N, C-alpha and C positions, 0 to 999 in steps of 0.2 A: 613246485609252482603254484601260487594260490589261485583261488577261482578268478579273481579280478585280473591277475596277470594272464591267465589262459584266454580270458575274454578279450583282453587288450590285444594279445597276439593274434587271435582269430579275426578281430576286426581289422588289424593292420594288413593281415594277408588278403582279406577280402577287398580292401581298398587298393592294394597293389594289383590284384587280378582284374578288378574293374578298370583301373587305369590302363592296363595292358590291353583289355579288350576295346576300350574306347579308342586307343591309338590305332589298333588293327582296323577298327570300323570307321575311321575318319572320312575315308572316301564315299561311304554310303550314308553318313549321318544326315546329309541333306535330304536324302529321300525318306528316311525314317521320321525326321521331325515334322514332315507334312502330315502325318497320320496320328502323332501322339501329342499329348499335352505337357509331358515332363521332359526335362533335359535328358539327353542320352546317358550321361554318366549316372544319373539317378536310376533309369531303367535298368542300367547294366548292374548297378549295385544291388538292386532288388532281385534281379534274376541270379546273381551269384549267391545271395543270402539264401534264396529258395532252394537252389541246388545244393547247397552245403547241408540244409536241413534235410532235404529228400534223401541224400545219401547216408546221413546220420540215422534217420528213421529206418531206412531201408537195412542199414547195417544191424540195428537191433532186431528186426523182423527175421533177417537171415541167420543171425546168430542163434536165436531162439529155436527157430525151425531146425537148423542143423544139429544143435544140440539134442533136441527132443528126438530126431531121427536116429542119432547115434545111441541115445539111451534106450530107445525102443529096440534096437538091435542087440543091446546088451554089450556094446563095444566100449570096453574100459581103457583100451590103448588106441592111439591113433598113429598113423604114419605121416611123415612130413611130405608136403607137396613141392615140387621143384619150383623155383622162382619163374621159370619159363612157362610153366602151366599155371601156377598159382596167381601170379600177378594179374594177368589178362582175364583169368577166371573170376576173381573177386572183383575186379574193376567193372567188368560187364554186369555181374550180378548186382552190384550196388546201383547201377544205372536203370535196372528194369523196374517198371511201374505197373505191369500187369501181374495180377496175383496169381493167375494160373502159370504164367511163365516163370514168376519168381519161384514157385514150388519146384519147377524143374530145375533151375539154377541150383537150388538148395539140395536137391537130390544129387546133382552132379558133384557139388562140393562134398557132401557127405560120402559118396562113393569114393571120392579121391582120398578121403582121410581114413576110410575103413580098411584095415589091412586084411580083412576077409573077403573083400570085394576082389575078385580074381580076374575081372576083365580089363582089357587095357583102355585107359583114359586118354584119348587123343586131343591135341590142340585144335584139331579140325572141328571138334564138337563145339567149341566156343565160337568159332566163325559161323558155323551152321545155325546155332541157336540165336545168334544176333539177327539172323535173316527171317527167323520164323515168327508168325503171329500165333495166338492161342488157338485159332482155328486149324492152322497148319499143324500143330502138335496134336491136337485132338484127332485129326484125320490120320496122321502118322500112327498114333497109338491104336486107332480103330483097325487099320490095315494089318498092324502087328498082331493084335489080339484075334483077328479072324482068320489067321493063317492055319490051315487045318493040321500041318504038320510042324510044330514049333521045334522039334529036335533037329529038323534038317533045314532051318532058315537059311543058313549060309551056304548050302549046297545049290550050285546053279543048275545041276541037273534035275533037281526037285521043284523048280519054280513053276513047272506046270501044275503042281498041286497047291501052290501057295499064291493064289491070285484072289483079288477082291473087286467086286463089280461096282461101277460108279453108282448104279441105281441104289444099291444097299448103303453106300457112303452118304448119299443125299438123304435118305431116310433116317439115318442114324443121327447126324448132326444137326438137322432141322434148321437149316439156314437157306438162303436163296441159291438157287442151283448156279447161278454165275459165280457167287462167292466160293462155292466148292471148286468150280474149275479153275479159278485164280489160284487157290491154295494148291491144288494138284500140279498146276504148272509151275509154282514156286518150289514145291517139294522135289519135283523132276529137275528144276534148274540147280538146286543145291545137292543133287545126286543122292537123294534119299529114297526115291521110288523110280521104278521103270514102268512105262506103258507095256504091258505083257503083250499086246496084240502086235506091237512094233518090234518087241524083244525077240518075239518067236519067229519073226520072218527074216530073210536074208539081209545082210549088212547093208545093201544098197537101199532098200526100203526102210530099214529100221532108222537111219539117221535122218531120213526126211519126214518121218511121221511124228507130228505134234498135235494130233486131233484128240480133243477131249469130249467125247460123245457119250450119250447115254448108253449104257451096256458095255463100255469099255472096261477092261480088266487091268488092275495094277498090281504090282508086287514090290516088296521091299528090296532095295539094293543091299549088298552086304554092309556097306557103310550106314545106310538107314537103319538096318537091323541093329548094328553095334550101337548107335546113338540111342535108340529106344531102350536097350538093355542098360545103358550106362546112366540114363537120366529120366526116362519117361515111363518105363514100365512099372 
């Protein structure tokens, strides 16, 4: 197919998608036109074109980064990723517009392709990464790196050794204290960290404890630890 034919095909596909979106949004078009100067179909067409370009640009960045990562490891052969894992992994990576988070997606893709990476890559990692901000990832990595005993991260009995204080997290990430608490709550919501002070108490009080105070201790869950090892470490 010639370059002109490819361009014509892409333009036709964009037009079809724009028409579909316009049809879906017909019920709200009256609301939108109150605040914009251009017809809805023009706006949607621009949005589609921009998204196509963003995904194309992201694809190049991800491809270059993953290839560089594999070359650095000396990985000459790759293993195939199953469609169940590979399709949502690549789809979500292409949508990422944060540079720090894109790095994490690239590492997860590289580890999925690397036959020497012997830890399990779970579909759950994709769902969790979709829910994280770059601050969440930074805090999660900090908690992992500051565990005193990394050889026993997955052992529940050793969690009394592997806890990180909120005060230290706040000093490390250097953002507003309230933002740190929001990130900690989100990391707890996606089951990546536990509040150690509630974890160490009996079951009745543990489930009711959601306090995020200065001096509170946190530790990674086994799921959070596996996520870090798969794409953040």
